[in-house]
C-alpha positions in Angstrom: -10.2 -6.6 11.7 -7.8 -6.5 9.2 -5.7 -3.6 9.7 -4.0 -1.8 6.2 -1.2 0.5 6.3 -1.4 3.2 3.5 1.8 4.7 2.7 1.6 8.0 0.2 3.3 11.4 0.8 -0.2 13.2 -0.5 -2.7 13.8 2.0 -5.4 14.1 0.3 -4.5 10.3 -1.4 -3.9 9.2 2.8 -7.4 10.4 3.8 -9.1 9.3 0.9 -7.8 5.8 1.3 -8.4 5.8 4.8 -12.0 6.4 4.8 -12.8 4.4 2.0 -11.0 1.7 3.5 -12.5 2.3 6.7 -15.9 2.1 5.4 -15.0 -0.8 3.7 -14.4 -3.1 7.4 -10.9 -2.0 7.9 -9.0 -0.6 10.4 -6.4 1.8 8.7 -3.4 3.6 9.2 -1.4 5.7 7.4 2.5 6.7 6.4 3.2 9.9 4.8 6.8 8.3 3.6 8.7 4.8 3.7 10.9 5.8 6.9 7.3 6.2 9.2 5.9 3.0 7.5 8.8 1.1 8.5 8.7 2.0 11.9 4.7 1.9 12.3 5.1 -1.7 10.6 6.6 -3.1 13.8 4.1 -1.4 15.8 0.9 -1.5 14.7 1.6 -5.0 12.2 -0.6 -4.4 9.3 -2.3 -7.2 7.6 -1.5 -5.4 4.1 -0.1 -2.6 2.7 -0.6 0.0 0.0 2.5 1.9 -1.5 2.7 4.9 -3.5 6.2 4.8 -5.8 7.1 8.5 -6.0 7.9 9.9 -2.0 10.5 11.8 -0.6 13.1 10.4 1.7 12.8 6.9 0.3 10.8 5.5 -2.6 8.1 2.9 -2.9 10.4 0.7 -5.1 13.3 1.2 -1.6 10.5 0.7 1.2 9.7 -2.5 -1.1 13.2 -4.0 -1.2 13.8 -3.3 2.4 10.5 -4.6 3.4 10.8 -8.0 1.3 13.5 -8.5 3.3 12.0 -8.7 6.6 8.4 -9.5 5.7 8.3 -11.6 3.0 4.8 -12.6 3.1 3.0 -9.1 3.7 0.8 -8.2 1.0 1.8 -5.1 -0.9 -0.3 -3.7 -3.2 1.9 -0.6 -5.5 -0.9 2.4 -6.1 0.6 5.1 -7.8 -0.6 7.6 -10.9 2.3 6.3 -12.7 1.5 3.2 -14.9 4.6 3.1 -16.7 6.5 1.9 -13.5 4.8 -1.2 -14.0 7.4 -2.5 -16.1 10.0 -1.2 -13.1 11.8 -4.7 -12.5 12.0 -3.3 -8.3 8.5 -3.7 -8.2 7.7 -6.9 -9.3 8.1 -8.1 -5.5 4.9 -6.1 -4.8 1.8 -8.4 -5.2 -0.2 -5.9 -6.9 -0.2 -2.8 -9.1 -3.4 -0.7 -9.5 -3.1 2.4 -11.1 -4.6 5.4 -9.1 -8.2 6.6 -10.3 -11.3 8.5 -8.9 -12.8 5.1 -8.7 -11.4 2.8 -6.0 -13.3 -0.1 -7.0 -10.3 -2.0 -8.3 -8.1 -1.3 -5.6 -10.7 -2.4 -3.0 -11.2 -5.5 -5.1 -7.8 -6.4 -5.1 -7.6 -6.1 -1.1 -10.2 -7.7 -0.3 -8.6 -10.8 -2.9 -5.4 -10.5 -0.8 -6.7 -10.6 2.5 -8.9 -13.6 1.7 -12.1 -12.0 1.6 -13.4 -12.3 -2.2 -12.7 -13.6 -5.5 
């Protein structure tokens, strides 16, 4: 079973993604900030990360920079409410950029594709 690490400072988003992605057949672990996520990566060895941008302590761009130094091939999906960050060159190291929506269809499709399960 593929393991996904959801990194988001909003409890409701973490719970929603955990439930939806678990239902889709993934094992899901969550972190509320970048520092917590960095520790979890070494412990749990996720196959993919979903990452919010605006978070306290360490924003998504800094987390992405740090993770790329260690794990260049670990797929990272930016999942944010702020579409204007799409132009931020610091986030170009991610594999996919998805704007948050109540419809998680696009996110699930992108995850499936990155994990080799879909078109």
